[in-house]
C-alpha positions in Angstrom: 16.3 25.4 72.6 16.4 23.2 69.5 19.2 24.3 67.2 21.4 22.9 64.5 24.3 22.2 66.9 22.1 20.0 69.2 19.7 18.5 66.8 21.6 15.2 66.4 21.9 14.9 70.2 18.1 15.4 70.5 17.4 12.8 67.9 19.7 10.3 69.6 18.1 11.0 73.0 14.7 10.5 71.4 15.7 7.2 69.8 17.0 5.9 73.2 13.8 6.9 75.0 11.1 6.1 72.4 10.4 2.6 73.8 9.7 4.2 77.2 7.4 6.8 75.6 5.5 4.0 73.7 4.9 2.2 77.0 3.8 5.5 78.5 1.3 6.0 75.7 0.0 2.4 76.0 -0.6 3.0 79.6 -2.8 6.0 78.7 -4.6 4.2 76.0 -5.3 1.4 78.5 -7.6 3.8 80.3 -10.1 3.2 77.6 -10.9 6.8 76.8 -11.6 7.2 73.1 -10.5 10.9 73.2 -6.9 9.8 73.8 -6.8 8.4 70.2 -9.1 10.7 68.4 -8.4 14.1 70.1 -5.3 13.7 72.3 -5.1 17.4 73.3 -8.8 17.4 74.3 -8.2 14.2 76.3 -5.3 15.9 78.2 -7.3 18.9 79.1 -10.3 16.9 80.2 -8.2 14.5 82.3 -6.3 17.4 84.0 -9.6 19.2 84.8 -11.0 16.0 86.2 -8.0 15.1 88.4 -6.2 18.4 89.2 -6.8 22.1 89.8 -6.1 23.8 86.5 -5.0 27.4 86.5 -4.8 29.3 83.2 -3.6 32.9 83.2 -0.9 34.8 81.4 2.5 35.5 82.7 4.9 37.6 80.6 8.0 35.5 80.8 9.3 34.1 77.6 10.9 31.0 79.1 8.0 30.0 81.3 5.4 27.7 79.9 3.8 26.1 83.0 4.2 24.0 86.1 2.7 21.2 88.2 2.8 21.4 92.0 1.3 19.8 95.0 -0.1 21.7 98.0 -2.1 20.6 101.0 -3.3 17.4 99.5 -4.1 18.8 96.0 -2.4 18.9 92.7 -2.3 22.2 90.7 -1.4 22.7 87.0 -0.7 26.1 85.7 -0.6 26.9 81.9 0.9 30.2 80.9 -1.6 31.7 78.3 0.7 34.5 77.4 2.6 32.2 75.0 1.5 31.5 71.4 -1.3 28.9 71.2 1.0 26.4 69.5 3.3 26.5 72.5 0.4 26.5 75.0 -0.9 23.3 73.3 2.5 21.7 73.7 2.7 22.7 77.3 -0.6 21.1 78.1 1.0 17.7 77.0 4.3 18.5 78.7 2.7 19.2 82.1 0.3 16.3 81.7 3.4 14.0 81.5 4.7 15.4 84.8 1.2 15.1 86.4 0.5 11.6 85.2 4.0 9.9 85.4 5.8 12.0 88.1 2.8 12.3 90.4 4.6 10.9 93.5 7.8 12.9 92.9 5.7 16.2 92.7 4.9 15.8 96.4 8.6 16.4 97.1 9.0 20.1 97.7 12.5 20.0 96.3 11.2 18.9 92.8 11.0 21.7 90.3 8.5 21.1 87.5 8.6 24.5 85.8 9.6 24.1 82.1 13.3 24.8 82.1 15.1 25.5 78.8 18.0 23.1 79.4 18.5 20.8 76.4 20.5 18.3 78.4 18.0 18.1 81.3 16.4 14.7 80.8 13.7 15.7 83.3 12.4 18.2 80.7 13.4 16.3 77.5 11.2 13.3 78.4 8.0 15.3 78.7 8.8 17.1 75.5 9.3 13.8 73.7 6.0 12.6 75.2 4.2 15.7 74.0 5.5 15.3 70.4 4.7 11.6 70.3 1.2 11.9 71.9 0.1 14.9 69.9 1.6 13.8 66.5 0.0 10.7 65.1 2.7 9.0 62.9 0.2 7.9 60.2 -1.4 11.4 60.0 2.0 13.0 59.8 3.3 10.8 57.0 0.0 11.1 55.1 -0.1 14.9 55.4 3.5 15.3 54.5 3.3 13.1 51.4 0.2 15.1 50.3 2.1 18.4 50.8 5.0 17.1 48.7 2.7 16.6 45.7 0.1 19.4 46.2 2.8 22.0 47.0 5.7 20.8 45.0 7.1 24.2 44.3 7.2 25.2 48.0 10.2 24.9 50.1 10.4 22.3 52.9 10.0 25.0 55.6 6.8 26.2 53.9 5.5 22.7 53.9 6.3 22.3 57.6 4.4 25.6 58.2 1.3 23.9 56.7 1.7 21.0 59.1 1.2 23.4 62.0 -2.4 23.8 60.8 -2.8 20.1 61.1 -1.2 19.5 64.5 -1.3 23.0 66.1 2.1 22.6 67.8 5.5 24.4 67.5 7.4 24.5 64.2 10.6 23.0 65.6 8.8 20.1 67.2 7.5 19.2 63.8 11.0 19.5 62.3 12.4 17.1 64.9 9.5 14.6 64.4 9.9 14.6 60.7 13.6 13.9 61.0 13.0 11.3 63.7 10.5 9.5 61.5 13.0 9.7 58.6 10.6 11.7 56.4 13.4 14.2 56.0 17.1 14.0 56.3 19.1 15.4 59.3 20.7 18.0 56.9 17.3 19.0 55.7 16.1 19.3 59.3 19.1 21.5 60.2 18.5 23.8 57.2 14.8 24.0 58.1 15.6 25.1 61.7 17.1 28.4 60.3 13.8 29.3 58.7 12.3 32.5 60.1 8.8 31.0 60.3 7.4 33.7 62.7 7.7 36.3 60.1 6.7 34.1 57.1 3.3 32.8 58.0 1.3 31.9 54.8 -1.8 34.0 54.3 -4.0 30.9 54.3 -2.9 29.7 57.7 -4.8 30.7 60.9 -2.5 33.4 62.4 -4.2 33.1 65.8 -2.2 29.9 66.3 0.9 32.1 66.6 -0.7 34.5 69.1 -1.4 34.1 72.8 -4.9 33.2 73.9 -4.6 35.2 77.2 -7.2 32.8 78.7 -8.0 33.3 82.4 -9.5 30.2 84.1 -9.2 29.5 87.8 -10.9 26.1 88.3 -12.2 24.9 91.6 -12.8 28.2 93.4 -16.6 28.2 93.1 -16.8 24.6 94.3 -14.5 25.3 97.3 -16.6 28.4 98.1 -19.8 26.4 98.2 -18.1 23.7 100.4 -16.9 26.3 102.8 -20.4 27.7 103.5 -21.5 26.5 106.9 -18.0 25.6 107.8 -16.6 29.1 108.2 -17.7 32.3 109.7 -19.6 34.4 107.1 -17.3 37.4 107.7 -14.2 35.2 107.0 -15.8 33.7 103.9 -16.7 37.0 102.4 -13.1 38.3 103.1 -11.7 35.4 101.1 -14.2 36.0 98.3 -13.3 39.7 98.1 -9.6 38.9 98.0 -10.2 36.4 95.2 -12.3 38.9 93.2 -9.6 41.5 93.6 -6.9 39.2 92.4 -9.0 38.1 89.5 -9.6 41.7 88.5 -5.9 42.4 88.6 -5.1 39.5 86.3 -7.9 40.6 84.0 -6.5 44.2 83.9 -3.0 42.7 83.2 -4.4 40.8 80.2 -6.1 44.0 78.8 -2.8 45.8 79.2 -0.9 43.0 77.4 -3.3 42.9 74.5 -3.2 46.7 74.2 0.6 46.6 74.1 0.4 44.0 71.3 -1.5 46.5 69.3 
C-alpha cells in the first residue's frame, strides 16, 4: 500500500528502475502497433486477447487484482472485475507486464504472479511502475495538470488530482506518485495528498462509475475449443463438458447479481 511513510522509498525505487521501464516500453513500441501510443490500455487488452486466454470475472477479495499462469501449453490471464474500474484498468497493465516480460518464468509452477500487496516486493513493484509509466503519458500529464492549476485555482491539490482520474482512469495514489516522480508536485505535497479521503469526495462532474466495479464476465476461448473438440471426442463427453461449463457460468452470473444487489 502506498502511504506517507513509504512514499520516499517508492520514489527512490522508481528512480532506480525507470531506465529499465523505458527500455521495456521501447520494446513494446518497436512492435509497431499504433494503439500502444494512442490508446495504451486498448493495446494491452487487444494484445492479451490475441496471445493469451483472458478470463474476466469478479472475486470478492479486496487484495486480489488478477494473475497470470501457464497450464498445459497455454497462458491464462485473470482480471478480477469486482474491483473499481480504475484498479481494474491498472491491473490490466500490471498483468500484461508479467505476461510480456516474465513469460518464461511463468512456466515455473513455483512462481506466484498474483498481485501481492508487499511494498518491498520488487516482483510486484516493477509491474506497478510499468503500469503507471505506460498508462500515463508524461506530456499529457503535465499539460493536464498545468491546465487544472489555472482553470481550478481555488481547488485543493487533491481535488485537482481527482480530476486527473477522469483523464487517465487509473487509481488516485498512482497519480500522486507519478506527479511527485515527475516533480510536478513536491514530496511533502504528495504526502499530504495521500491522506485525502478521495473515495468519499468524488466531484459531481466526474464519472462515478470509474470508482465502481464493472462485474464483467468474459471467458475467452471456450467456444473455439468446443468447436475444435467436435469430431475429436465422443459426443456424450463433449456435452458433459458443455453442461459443466454452462453450470459454472450460471453460478458466476448469479454471484454477480448477488454482489450488485448487496451494493444497493
